[in-house]
N, C-alpha and C positions, 0 to 999 in steps of 0.2 A: 577567424571569426565566423566565416560563412559555414564551416563545418558544424559549429555549435547550433546554428539555426537549422541546418539540414537535419541533424540528429533530432532536435526538438520537434520539427515538423514531421519527420518520419515516425517517431513514437506516437504522436497525436493521430496521424492518419491510420496507423496500424490499429491503435486502440479503437478509434471510431469505427473502422471496418469490422473488428471483432464484436463490438457491442451491437452494431447494426445487424450483422449476421445472426446474432443471438436473439434478435427480435425487438431491440430498442429502436425507437424512431431515430431518424437521421439527426434531427435537431437535438434530441436528448443525448444521442451518442456523441455529437460534437461538443455539447456543453460539458458532459461528464469527462470527455477525454481532455479537454483543455483544463478542467478543474483537477484532473488526476495528475497529469504529467507536470503541471506547474505546482502541484501540491497546494493549491489554493482552496480546494474543497467546495467550490461553488456548484450547486445543483439546482435545476429548475423545479425540483420537487421539494415540498416542505419536509417530507420525511427522509430526504436525502436518498441514498441508495436503498434504504430499507423499504421505500415505496414499492419497489419491484418484487421484493421477497423472492429473489432468483439467485440460486447458488452460482450459476454460470457468470452472471454479472459481477457477483461478489469476488470470485476468483480472478476474473480478468482485471478488475479495478485494483485488487490487491497486488497483482503482478506489476501493473503499471505504476502504482504508488511506490513499489519497490524500486523499479527502474528510475522513477523521478528522484529517488533518494540517493542514487549512485552519483558519484562525481562524474561529470560529463567528459573529463579527460580519459576515463576508462573506456567509454564508448569510442572515442577517437582512436585509442590504442588498439581496441578490438577491430575497428575497421581497417587499420593498418596491418592486422594479422599478429599483433603483439599480445598474445594471450598470456604470456609469462608475467607481464605487468599486472594483470588482473589477479593472478595467483599470489603475487608477491606484495600487493598493496595491503599494508597493515590496516589502514583505515577501513577498507572494504571488508576485510576479514572480521574486524571488530563489529562492523555494521551487521554483517550476516550472523555473527555470534550472538549479539544482543537480540536480533530478531528471533533466532531459533530459541534462545533461552526463554524470552518473554512470551512468545507464541506457545511454546511447550508448557510452561507453568500455568498460563491462564487457561489453556485447553484442558489441562488436567484438573484444575479447580472446577471449571464448568462441568466437566464430565463427572467428576466425583460428586458434585452437588446435584447432578441430574437436572441442570438448568435447561438443557435442550434435548434431553432424552438419549442422545447417541453420541459416540466419540466424534464422528465426522462432522456433525452439525456443530458440536462444541469447538472443533478445530476451525471450522469455517468462520464462525462468529468471532472467536478469539483472535485468529490470524488477521481478520479484516480490521478489528478495532486496534490491535497492537500496531499494525502497519500504518493505519490512519493517524494514530497519535505519535508514533515514532517519527513519521515524516511531516508532522504538523498539518496534514491535509485536512482533517476535521470531518470527513465523511462519516456517516453512521449507518449501521444496518439494524441495530438493536438499542434498546434503552438499557445501557450498561449501569445505570443507577440502580437497577433492580437485580444486578448480579451480586453474587456473594462478596462481602467486604474484602476478602483476601484478594479476589480478582481485581476489584477496584483499586486496591493498594498498588498492585503491580502496574495497572494502567496509569496511575498517578506517577509512578516512578519513571515510566517510559517518556512522559512529557518533558523530562529534564535531560534526555539524551540527545535526541535529534538524529539526523542521518549524516551523510558525508558532506564535507566542505566541497564547494564547487558543484553542488547539486541545486535543485530548486527548493530545498527544504530549509527549515530553521532549527533551532535547538541551541543548547549552551555551547 
């Protein structure tokens, strides 16, 4: 049980450090880190992560939402050097597959509709929102109610999937 707390604390400390090094205040870094790894989505800002309008923060938080969505048993196995378990874990492969599919399709819709002007901005916003909804974190960076309806449909579908069992997330 202690390894679970150690992994959780290490993820929070690492994210806090990365956000702080990127220019976020220590308080905001701590709040967002605990809201990210726990996939609770609590932010001290009314506009959530969108308050910062910062691609670096978006990608760091996207990464840690992904890590929060992994089953913590995989972290333990990685710490023991058992990388084969990660490659063989069917649930993890489906998690990554769903993530890649939905991030890809929403990115293409946003790019095709010129919602953000460029491919990489479309990928940034799509990946963040898909990851936030897939892990039930609930952070936002953009008003996706203004996105094309096709993108909204895929975001709606993501809400029913969830991430891995044994993680901090919810879902069916």
